[in-house]
C-alpha positions in Angstrom: 130.5 -67.3 88.5 133.2 -64.8 87.4 133.2 -61.9 89.8 134.1 -59.5 86.9 133.2 -60.2 83.3 134.1 -57.8 80.4 133.7 -59.0 76.9 135.1 -56.9 73.5 134.6 -53.8 75.9 135.4 -50.7 73.9 135.6 -46.9 74.8 136.0 -44.2 72.1 136.3 -40.6 72.2 135.7 -39.2 68.7 138.3 -41.4 66.4 140.3 -42.1 69.5 140.0 -45.6 71.3 140.8 -45.5 74.8 140.0 -49.3 74.8 139.8 -51.2 72.0 137.9 -54.4 72.8 139.3 -56.0 76.0 138.2 -59.3 77.5 138.6 -59.7 81.2 137.5 -62.8 83.6 138.2 -62.2 87.0 137.7 -65.3 89.5 135.8 -64.7 92.8 138.2 -64.4 96.0 141.3 -63.6 93.8 143.5 -60.4 93.0 143.2 -59.4 89.2 146.0 -56.9 88.2 145.4 -54.3 85.2 149.1 -53.7 84.3 150.3 -51.1 81.7 151.9 -47.8 81.0 150.1 -44.4 81.5 147.5 -43.8 78.9 147.1 -47.6 78.2 143.4 -47.6 79.4 143.5 -49.3 82.7 141.6 -46.4 84.5 139.1 -45.9 81.6 138.3 -49.8 82.4 137.9 -49.3 85.9 135.6 -46.2 85.2 133.4 -48.5 82.9 133.2 -51.4 85.3 132.3 -49.1 88.1 129.5 -47.4 86.3 131.3 -43.9 86.2 131.6 -44.0 82.3 129.4 -45.9 79.6 130.9 -48.1 77.4 130.9 -47.6 73.7 130.8 -51.2 73.0 131.0 -54.6 74.1 129.5 -55.7 77.8 130.5 -56.3 81.3 129.1 -57.7 84.4 130.3 -57.2 87.8 129.2 -59.3 90.8 126.6 -61.1 88.2 124.9 -57.8 87.1 125.1 -55.9 83.9 127.1 -52.8 84.3 124.7 -51.0 81.5 121.5 -52.4 82.3 121.7 -52.8 86.3 124.3 -49.9 87.3 122.3 -49.7 90.6 122.8 -53.1 91.7 126.8 -52.9 90.7 127.2 -49.9 92.8 125.6 -51.7 95.7 127.9 -54.7 95.2 131.2 -52.9 94.7 133.8 -50.7 96.6 136.3 -48.3 94.7 139.6 -46.4 96.1 140.8 -44.2 93.3 144.2 -42.8 92.6 143.7 -39.8 95.1 142.6 -40.0 98.9 139.0 -39.1 99.2 139.1 -38.6 103.1 138.5 -35.2 104.8 141.5 -34.5 106.4 139.8 -32.3 109.2 137.8 -35.2 110.2 139.3 -38.1 112.5 139.5 -41.5 110.9 136.3 -42.2 112.9 134.4 -39.3 111.8 135.5 -40.1 108.3 134.1 -43.7 108.4 130.9 -42.6 110.0 130.1 -40.0 107.4 130.8 -42.7 104.7 128.4 -45.0 106.6 125.7 -42.4 106.6 126.5 -41.5 102.8 125.7 -45.5 102.3 122.7 -44.9 104.0 123.8 -46.8 107.4 121.8 -45.5 110.5 123.5 -43.8 113.0 124.2 -47.0 115.3 125.0 -49.0 112.3 127.7 -46.3 110.9 129.3 -46.1 114.1 129.7 -50.1 114.8 131.1 -50.5 111.1 133.4 -47.6 112.0 134.8 -49.3 114.9 135.1 -52.6 113.1 136.9 -51.2 110.3 139.3 -49.0 112.6 140.3 -52.0 114.1 140.8 -54.1 111.2 142.9 -51.7 109.5 145.0 -50.5 112.4 143.4 -47.1 112.3 142.3 -46.2 115.9 143.9 -42.7 115.9 142.3 -39.7 117.9 143.7 -37.0 115.8 142.5 -35.6 112.3 143.4 -37.3 109.0 145.8 -34.6 108.2 147.9 -36.2 110.8 147.9 -39.4 109.3 150.9 -40.7 107.2 150.5 -41.6 103.5 150.2 -45.4 104.3 147.5 -44.8 107.0 145.6 -42.3 104.6 145.5 -44.9 102.0 144.2 -47.7 104.7 141.7 -45.2 105.7 140.7 -45.1 102.0 140.7 -48.7 101.7 138.5 -48.9 105.1 135.8 -46.4 103.4 135.5 -48.6 100.3 134.7 -51.5 102.5 131.9 -50.0 104.6 129.4 -52.2 103.1 131.7 -55.0 102.8 131.2 -55.3 98.9 132.2 -58.6 97.4 134.2 -56.6 94.7 136.8 -53.9 95.4 138.4 -51.8 92.7 141.9 -50.4 93.5 143.3 -48.1 91.1 146.6 -47.3 91.5 146.4 -47.5 95.6 149.9 -47.2 96.4 151.1 -44.4 94.0 153.6 -41.9 95.8 153.9 -44.4 98.9 157.3 -45.0 100.3 158.2 -48.7 100.4 157.1 -49.4 104.1 153.5 -47.8 103.4 153.2 -49.8 100.2 154.0 -52.8 102.2 151.3 -51.8 105.0 148.7 -51.6 101.9 149.8 -55.1 100.4 149.1 -56.6 103.7 145.8 -54.9 104.0 144.7 -56.3 100.5 145.9 -59.9 101.0 143.5 -59.6 104.4 140.5 -58.7 102.5 141.2 -61.2 99.7 141.7 -63.9 102.4 138.5 -62.7 103.9 136.7 -63.6 100.5 136.9 -59.9 98.7 137.5 -60.0 94.8 140.2 -57.4 94.1 140.7 -55.9 90.5 143.8 -53.9 91.0 145.6 -51.3 88.3 149.0 -50.3 88.8 152.2 -49.2 87.5 154.4 -50.9 90.0 155.7 -54.2 88.6 156.8 -55.3 91.9 153.3 -54.5 93.5 151.4 -56.7 90.5 153.8 -60.0 91.3 153.2 -59.7 94.7 149.9 -59.5 94.9 148.1 -60.7 91.7 146.9 -64.3 91.0 146.4 -63.3 87.3 147.7 -60.3 85.2 146.3 -58.7 82.0 148.7 -56.3 80.3 147.0 -53.6 78.6 148.7 -51.5 76.1 147.1 -48.7 73.7 143.6 -50.0 74.8 144.3 -53.5 74.1 145.2 -56.7 76.1 148.4 -57.9 74.7 149.2 -60.6 77.4 147.2 -62.4 80.2 148.2 -65.1 82.8 149.7 -65.6 86.3 153.0 -63.8 87.0 155.0 -67.0 86.2 153.2 -67.8 82.9 154.0 -64.3 81.8 157.7 -64.5 82.7 157.8 -67.8 80.9 156.9 -65.9 77.8 160.4 -64.5 77.8 162.1 -67.9 77.8 161.9 -69.3 81.1 164.9 -69.2 83.4 168.2 -67.9 82.9 171.7 -68.4 84.0 173.9 -65.3 85.1 177.7 -65.5 85.7 179.9 -62.8 86.8 183.4 -63.2 85.2 186.4 -62.3 87.2 188.6 -61.3 84.5 186.7 -58.9 81.9 189.2 -59.8 79.2 187.9 -63.4 79.0 184.4 -62.5 78.6 184.3 -63.5 74.9 186.0 -66.8 75.9 183.3 -67.3 78.8 180.6 -66.8 76.2 181.9 -69.4 73.9 182.3 -72.0 76.7 178.8 -71.2 78.0 177.3 -71.3 74.5 179.0 -74.5 74.3 177.0 -75.8 77.1 173.9 -74.2 76.7 173.4 -73.9 72.9 174.9 -72.5 69.6 176.3 -68.7 69.8 175.0 -66.9 66.8 176.9 -63.7 66.1 180.0 -61.9 67.4 180.7 -61.1 71.1 182.0 -57.7 70.8 181.1 -54.2 71.7 181.0 -52.1 75.1 177.5 -53.0 76.5 175.0 -55.6 76.7 176.0 -57.5 73.4 173.6 -60.0 72.5 175.3 -63.2 71.1 172.3 -65.4 69.9 171.0 -67.3 73.3 174.1 -65.8 75.0 174.0 -62.2 76.2 177.3 -60.6 77.5 177.3 -57.2 79.6 181.0 -55.9 79.5 180.3 -53.1 82.1 179.0 -55.6 84.6 181.0 -58.5 83.5 177.9 -60.4 83.2 177.2 -63.6 80.7 173.6 -64.5 80.7 172.1 -67.6 79.1 168.8 -69.4 78.9 169.0 -72.8 80.4 165.3 -74.4 80.2 165.6 -75.8 77.0 169.1 -77.2 77.2 168.3 -78.7 80.7 165.2 -80.3 79.4 167.1 -82.2 76.8 169.3 -83.8 79.3 166.7 -84.3 81.8 169.1 -82.7 84.4 167.1 -79.3 85.3 168.0 -76.0 86.2 170.7 -77.0 88.8 172.4 -79.5 86.2 172.7 -76.9 83.8 174.4 -74.6 86.4 176.7 -77.4 87.5 177.8 -78.2 83.9 178.5 -74.4 82.8 180.7 -74.0 86.1 182.5 -77.3 85.2 183.1 -76.0 81.9 184.4 -72.9 82.9 186.7 -74.3 85.4 188.0 -76.5 82.8 188.8 -73.7 80.6 190.7 -71.7 83.7 188.1 -69.1 83.7 187.0 -68.0 87.3 183.3 -67.2 87.9 183.0 -64.3 90.6 179.3 -65.2 91.0 176.7 -67.5 89.5 172.8 -67.4 89.9 169.9 -68.7 88.4 166.9 -66.2 88.0 163.3 -66.0 86.4 162.7 -63.2 84.1 161.4 -60.2 86.0 157.8 -58.5 85.3 160.0 -55.5 84.2 161.3 -57.6 81.6 157.9 -58.9 80.6 156.3 -55.4 80.5 158.9 -53.7 78.5 158.9 -56.8 76.0 155.1 -56.6 75.8 154.2 -52.8 75.7 155.2 -50.3 73.3 157.2 -48.6 75.8 160.0 -51.4 75.2 158.7 -53.2 71.8 156.2 -54.3 69.5 153.1 -55.5 71.6 152.1 -57.8 68.7 
């Protein structure tokens, strides 16, 4: 059974579609990322799935319960950590968690016991008020509050916005621990690295529509797989190096000229950084030699031509490149 299932989910405001028929299928015990620019519809989707907003069309289930027909059962099965901290800064971490426990109708003894358990689990046994917490500690307290009833499904709406890298890493570690314990996490984020680090599967949303879905590696593969990047020592030989690399990797279509980031068929040249970049998957597959064989052949060809390579690397496309390619910020999402 899916932990979260959405089919043709729509939300309109007048003639404006905030969600335009999205489908989601989130497996139990996984992290599912919703990735997209501001205004793409990520938070709207979360608000519908957590019963805070009624959909205009389509249907959704969370933890096996229909969001529209069984909202009370859904709310008993989820935790929600929004974009802004929901803790009382004048209370200690323990007092905050006990307060949330009572709001969830736990008795005093049960609320104290659950607060103790969560403080230990999230490393939050601090005597002072929450206003003395760092940004990362405050967000971990938010996570702990969302886990008061140990829900099977946890929604995290941009949980690390505004945090420094150390605090962000602390949140990532806490999320991984939750998933290892069996919790399903649906995560919205604008941070490409965050989605890459945490998500088992990702839906890229743009203008209220899912424009791509898959694992991080599957999404990266949509851009053509691995690339070979070579830094040429002598900038005056960049065009010649591109020709040599193109002869090994594949044909060059078009001139290698201009000042910055010139595309020459499958080979790209950046004169500012002295980089020559080319895809290697297709060519390597033809010879059966693999990625390393492609690298070896290119270096041998450059050496034979007397062109010095300062650095060389094989890399996968990044989620940043996927994001810019798929969303309206960087291209046609279709």
